[in-house]
Residue, then its C-alpha position, 0 to 999 in steps of 0.5 A: x922675338x915677337x911674331x905678328x903674323x902667321x906668315x912669319x911663323x910659317x917662315x920660321x917653320x920652313x927654316x926649322x923643317x928638318x928639326x920639326x920632322x925629326x921631332x914629329x917622327x920621335x913622337x909618332x913612334x911612341x903612339x898609334x893613330x886613328x885610321x881617319x880623323x879631321x882637324x878644324x883650324x883657326x887662322x887669326x892672322x896673328x896666331x893659328x891653332x887647332x880648335x877641334x879634332x874628330x876621330x870619326x869625321x863626316x864630310x868626306x864628300x867635301x874632299x876633292x876626287x884626287x884626295x879620295x884617290x890618295x886616301x885609297x892608297x893611304x888606307x890600304x897601307x895603314x890597314x895592311x900594316x895594322x891588321x894584315x890580310x883584310x879583304x872585306x870592310x863594313x862601314x858602321x854609320x851614324x843613325x841620323x839618316x834623315x841628314x842627306x849630306x851625311x849620306x853623301x859623306x858615306x857614299x864618298x867614304x865608301x868610294x875611297x875604300x873601294x879605291x883601296x881595293x877592298x870589298x865594302x858595304x855600309x852596314x849597322x846593327x842598330x835596331x833602327x834598321x830592322x830590314x836586311x837592306x834599307x835604301x836611302x837617297x843622298x843630297x845629290x839624289x844618289x841611292x845608298x844602301x844600309x845593310x843589317x848586321x846580325x851578331x853570330x857569336x863573336x862575329x857580325x855579318x850580313x847575309x853572305x858578307x862577313x867583314x874582316x874589319x869594321x870601320x866606324x863612322x859613328x861617334x857614339x855620343x850615346x855610348x857604345x852599342x852592345x853589339x860591338x862589345x867583345x867582337x872577334x873582328x877588329x873594329x876601328x877607330x875604337x868605339x871607346x874613343x867615342x864622345x861618351x868616353x872621350x873629352x875635348x879637355x884631354x885632347x887639348x891638354x895633350x895638344x898644348x903640351x906637344x905645342x909647347x915642345x914644337x914652339x921651343x923648336x921654333x923659338x916662339x911663344x906657344x900661345x901663337x899656336x894653341x888656345x888657352x883652355x880650362x875645364x869645369x865639371x859638375x855643371x847644369x846650365x838649365x838650373x844654374x849649377x856650377x855657373x859661378x865656377x864657369x864664370x870665374x874661370x871665364x873672367x880669369x881666362x879673359x884676363x890672360x888673353x888680354x895680357x897676351x894681346x898686350x904682349x903681342x901688340x894685338x888691339x882687339x877685345x878678348x872673347x871665350x868659347x864655352x863648349x860641351x866637353x864631349x861635343x860634336x856637330x857644333x852643338x853645345x857652344x856659346x861665346x861670351x865676353x865676361x863671366x857675367x854673361x855666363x850668369x845671365x844666359x837667356x833661356x835659349x842659351x841655357x837650353x843650348x848648353x843643356x843638351x849635346x848630340x843625341x840624348x846626351x846631357x851636358x855636365x862638363x865643359x871646356x872654357x877655351x880662348x876664342x880665336x877669331x878667323x881672318x880667313x875669308x871665302x868669297x867675302x864670308x868668314x871661313x876656316x880650313x879643315x884638314x883630313x888625315x889617314x893615320x898620321x898622313x895628311x889626306x887633304x882638306x876643305x874650307x868651311x865658311x858661313x854667310x851669316x856668322x861673324x869672325x868670332x862665332x863657331x862655324x861648325x853649325x847649320x847653314x855652313x857651306x864648304x869649298x873644296x881645296x883641290x891641291x896638288x902642291x902646297x902653293x896650288x889652290x883654287x883662285x876663288x879662295x882668299x885666305x888671310x891677306x890672300x895667303x894660305x899657310x898650307x904647310x903650317x896648317x898641315x903641321x898643326x893638324x899632324x900635331x893634333x893627330x899626335x895628340x889623338x894618338x896619345x889619347x888612344x895609347x893612354x887608353x890602351x886602344x892600339x891595334x895588337x900589331x902596334x901594341x907589341x911594337x910600340x911603347x910610349x909616354x903618358x902625357 
């Protein structure tokens, strides 16, 4: 059967809800989950998919207060189950503190943890913070303190505060700092899941395999729920190394997308994203419509595809189907972002842009955010206009949970589960 709208896919999900929940539960029992994560989604109207997954999400300040309350409850449950008796938590932040929006995120994350009943402060061992306490100002003008962590044997502490758990809100694109190696305190999510080691290709390889199973339950084409994805390594866009290989894969993928469009009666031009395989913050992403475009990148595009976040260079990319967005907020293109605590949906928000098109990356400077203050799946802000006025929240959340399962398998495959979970769970390596 051909499905020509996301709404019809959502209807099928409702009909097979029990089977889907049983399937998710079976996989969840085989893995462990990051303490928090976020999943970017694209709803094209004719298909929907996760397009990115972050294990160290910023943006908690874009969540409604009720979501932070819910997050506090979920966080307490997860921490107690995973680490036992925990009272003090240190949030280990990014170092780009000139970004006042990021500081606002830290304040919201701190608030959520405080609602869990834990003692919490924001602290780092980064040498960029030489003082015992650094006071900064958030975007909204609130004061925030970054404390200095000092290593004492196998323990990190600051003054009279010794954390029982170190919560990472830093994606370590430049590598794991030595100060976090071989600690006697639990550190979560594992720094080894940072972008210096993790890849988008690994995530989507697992995600797409899970989607194939999910689609079988729903009896529909898995392409409707996943992006075609390939990878290429050993590239250097500045000097052109490997560009011919990337161009070849782009052309082959465009042919595959065109075939799917023809199969499902979709009248539009196929496009492809080229993304940094370890990218974050929307850096290292371009969209192309032919392999020839790759061979003819202008200077600005070559520079963009030569450097990722921090000092990391780009030497590997994913070639991924461009899923256009059919979601709009106040007339501007947008996409939903779903936040998770472990394997539980926390909530989300809507990312939108006044300057981008439906086929461009919306994870970029100038993007704005709209809070989705939901109490039930059908209760959303009146100002929000999703595809044809309909937000498929149950489908959004299910796709996000499947992406979270993929992150769980990434952690399991790297043997990064907390000890309490590692003893109890065994799983497949996808």
